[in-house]
Each structure stands twice: as structure tokens, then as C-alpha cells.
C-alpha positions in Angstrom: 16.4 34.9 -44.4 15.0 32.0 -46.4 12.4 29.4 -45.4 12.6 26.3 -47.7 9.6 24.1 -47.9 10.6 20.8 -49.4 7.4 19.0 -49.9 7.1 15.5 -51.4 6.3 12.1 -50.0 8.6 13.1 -47.3 8.5 16.8 -46.3 10.4 19.2 -44.1 11.0 22.9 -43.7 14.3 24.6 -43.1 15.2 28.1 -41.9 18.3 29.4 -43.7 20.2 32.5 -42.5 23.0 33.8 -44.6 23.3 30.6 -46.5 23.4 28.4 -43.3 20.7 26.2 -41.9 19.6 27.3 -38.5 16.4 25.4 -37.8 14.4 22.5 -39.3 11.0 20.9 -38.6 12.5 17.4 -38.6 13.7 16.0 -35.3 15.4 12.7 -34.2 13.6 11.0 -37.1 11.7 12.2 -40.2 8.4 11.6 -38.3 8.6 14.9 -36.6 7.5 18.1 -38.4 4.8 18.7 -41.1 2.2 16.1 -42.2 3.6 14.0 -45.0 2.2 11.4 -47.5 2.1 8.5 -45.0 4.0 9.9 -42.0 2.1 11.5 -39.2 4.3 14.6 -38.6 4.5 15.8 -35.0 2.1 14.2 -32.6 1.6 14.4 -28.8 4.3 12.0 -27.4 1.7 10.6 -25.1 -0.3 9.2 -28.0 2.0 6.2 -28.8 2.2 5.4 -25.0 -1.6 5.5 -24.8 -2.0 3.2 -27.8 0.4 0.7 -26.2 -0.9 0.9 -22.6 -4.6 1.4 -23.2 -5.4 0.0 -26.6 -2.9 -2.9 -26.4 -1.1 -2.1 -29.6 2.5 -3.1 -29.6 5.4 -0.7 -30.3 6.1 -2.2 -33.8 2.5 -1.7 -34.9 2.4 1.9 -33.5 5.6 2.7 -35.4 4.3 1.2 -38.6 1.1 3.2 -38.2 2.9 6.5 -37.7 5.4 5.8 -40.5 3.2 4.1 -43.2 -0.5 4.6 -42.4 -0.7 8.2 -41.2 -0.4 11.6 -42.9 -2.5 12.1 -46.1 -3.0 8.3 -46.3 -4.6 8.1 -42.9 -6.5 11.4 -42.9 -8.1 10.8 -46.3 -9.7 7.6 -45.0 -8.1 5.2 -47.5 -8.5 7.2 -50.7 -4.7 7.0 -51.2 -2.9 4.3 -49.4 0.4 5.7 -50.6 -0.6 9.3 -49.6 -0.3 10.6 -53.2 -1.6 14.1 -53.0 -2.9 13.9 -56.6 -5.3 11.1 -55.6 -6.3 12.9 -52.5 -7.0 16.1 -54.3 -9.1 14.3 -57.0 -11.2 12.7 -54.2 -11.6 16.1 -52.5 -12.8 17.6 -55.8 -15.3 14.8 -56.1 -16.8 15.7 -52.7 -14.9 13.5 -50.2 -14.9 15.3 -46.8 -12.1 13.2 -45.5 -9.9 14.0 -48.5 -10.7 17.7 -48.1 -9.8 17.4 -44.4 -6.4 15.8 -45.3 -5.6 18.6 -47.6 -6.6 21.2 -45.1 -4.5 19.7 -42.4 -1.5 19.5 -44.7 -1.9 23.2 -45.7 -2.2 24.2 -42.1 0.7 22.1 -41.0 3.0 23.6 -43.7 1.8 27.1 -42.9 2.4 26.7 -39.2 5.8 25.3 -39.9 6.7 28.3 -42.0 5.7 30.5 -39.2 7.9 28.7 -36.8 10.9 28.9 -39.1 10.3 32.6 -39.6 10.4 33.0 -35.8 13.8 31.4 -35.8 14.9 34.0 -38.5 13.2 37.0 -37.0 11.2 37.4 -40.2 11.5 36.1 -43.7 12.7 37.5 -47.0 12.0 34.5 -49.3 9.8 31.4 -49.1 10.9 28.6 -51.3 8.6 25.7 -52.5 10.5 22.7 -53.8 10.2 18.9 -54.1 7.6 17.0 -56.1 4.6 18.4 -54.4 6.1 21.9 -53.7 6.9 22.3 -57.4 3.8 20.9 -59.0 0.8 21.5 -56.7 -0.2 25.1 -57.2 -3.3 24.7 -55.1 -1.2 23.7 -52.0 1.1 26.7 -52.5 -2.0 28.9 -52.6 -3.5 27.3 -49.5 -0.3 27.7 -47.6 0.4 31.3 -48.6 -3.2 32.4 -48.0 -2.4 32.5 -44.2 1.0 34.2 -44.4 0.1 37.8 -45.2 1.4 38.8 -41.8 4.9 37.8 -43.1 4.6 40.0 -46.2 3.7 37.0 -48.5 1.5 37.9 -51.4 1.0 35.3 -54.1 0.4 36.1 -57.7 -2.5 33.7 -58.6 -1.7 33.6 -62.3 2.0 33.1 -61.9 1.4 30.5 -59.3 -1.1 28.5 -61.4 1.2 28.6 -64.5 4.4 27.5 -62.7 6.0 24.0 -62.3 9.6 25.0 -62.3 12.0 27.8 -61.3 10.0 31.0 -61.1 8.9 33.8 -58.8 5.2 33.4 -58.0 4.7 36.4 -55.6 3.4 39.8 -56.5 5.9 42.5 -57.3 5.1 44.5 -54.2 5.3 41.6 -51.8 7.7 42.1 -48.8 8.6 38.4 -48.9 9.2 36.8 -52.3 7.8 33.3 -53.0 9.7 31.2 -55.4 9.4 27.7 -56.9 12.7 25.9 -57.2 13.4 22.6 -59.0 14.9 20.1 -56.5 18.2 18.7 -57.6 19.4 16.6 -54.6 21.2 14.2 -56.9 23.4 16.9 -58.3 24.1 18.4 -54.9 25.0 15.0 -53.5 27.4 14.4 -56.4 29.0 17.9 -55.9 29.5 17.3 -52.2 30.8 13.7 -52.7 33.2 15.0 -55.4 34.5 17.7 -53.1 35.0 15.2 -50.3 36.9 12.8 -52.5 39.1 15.6 -53.9 39.9 16.6 -50.3 40.7 13.1 -49.2 42.9 12.5 -52.3 44.8 15.7 -51.7 45.5 14.8 -48.1 46.6 11.2 -48.7 50.2 10.5 -47.8 52.7 9.7 -50.6 52.9 5.9 -51.0 56.4 4.7 -51.6 55.9 0.9 -51.2 53.9 -1.1 -53.7 52.7 -3.2 -50.8 51.3 -0.2 -48.8 
């Protein structure tokens, strides 16, 4: 029972049971789920309607706001227009309350998402952090795991602080392991594309005519 937290500019969580995905935080579009760099994550569906009907904002502008001006970018009050967590964390370290709020909301959002994925799995054996942020932001990993002790998660502070690639960062006695895994989507896409092409070639009918 694995919960994968893929955290980057885009972010999603996935519940994996026996090697098969059984749940995810994303929905019809990538807007649903956890807070992201510029995407809102899940919001009350009445909010876009209210903005259109009451505030007079048209659908295109609402969509642009939810897609490109929300998330860390919106919550940090303009400190990072692209939602880069490094910029937001630097602003928070310098005393910005809005940047601190953005980081707190992100940590809460991921923590809540892990809880919901664990509910789909009836528990969790492994929590995986991956993606650009998941691999390199040790502070976020600590902030997320700090509220997951009820799932048996216990982070090793020293291992977590020292890790930016494949490693176990939980304590030895933790009931649920926490690991950092280097994302390699390009390799996985290449493997699956190659397998599909090999299957298609193997099932092509024999061509007898040069004009076929």
C-alpha cells in the first residue's frame, strides 16, 4: 500500500495497491487535488459561479485565475508569480506572512491528500515523495510528515535534511516507510511507448503487395 506524492509545479497524489493505481487526487482536470505552483487545487465549485454571477468576471478570466494565478503564486501575494517554492520559502524566511501562509496551506493540502489516499488503501505501508519539489524540499517533507504520525510515519530529521535522491528518510522503527524517489517520467514514457510499438509491429498483418 503505497501513497505517491508527486510534487512539482504540477502536483498529485496517487494510491497504489499491489502495483495498481486505485485512487488519485486529480479529477476531470489537473486543477483538482492539492495546491500547486499556480493552480488552485480543489475549490468549492460554487466559487467560480459566484465570481461570474456576482463579481462579473467572465468564465475565461476565472479559468485563467484558477490555472495560472492561484496556488503558491496567489497565496504568497505576488512574491512568486510562477509559484516557485524556492522563492516563496525565501520570502517566508525573511518574514513574509503571506509566503508563510502559502507554505502552510501547501503542507496541509498534501498532508490531507495523503490521508485520503490512505483511506482508499485501508492504511499505508510506504509514502513516496517525488518530483522536483518532493525530491528537493526537505522542509516540505518534514511539514507534511509532521501530521502523519497516526499512519505510522516517523521521519528521520537528519536523513531527510541530507537527501535529494533515492533514499529512505523514515526512522528504522516507523510502521510506514518514507522514501524519496527520483522521478524519471521520460524513461517510463519511452519504455511504455516501446512496448506499444513492439506489440503493434508483432500484430501487423504480413504485407504481400508493394502498393499495400
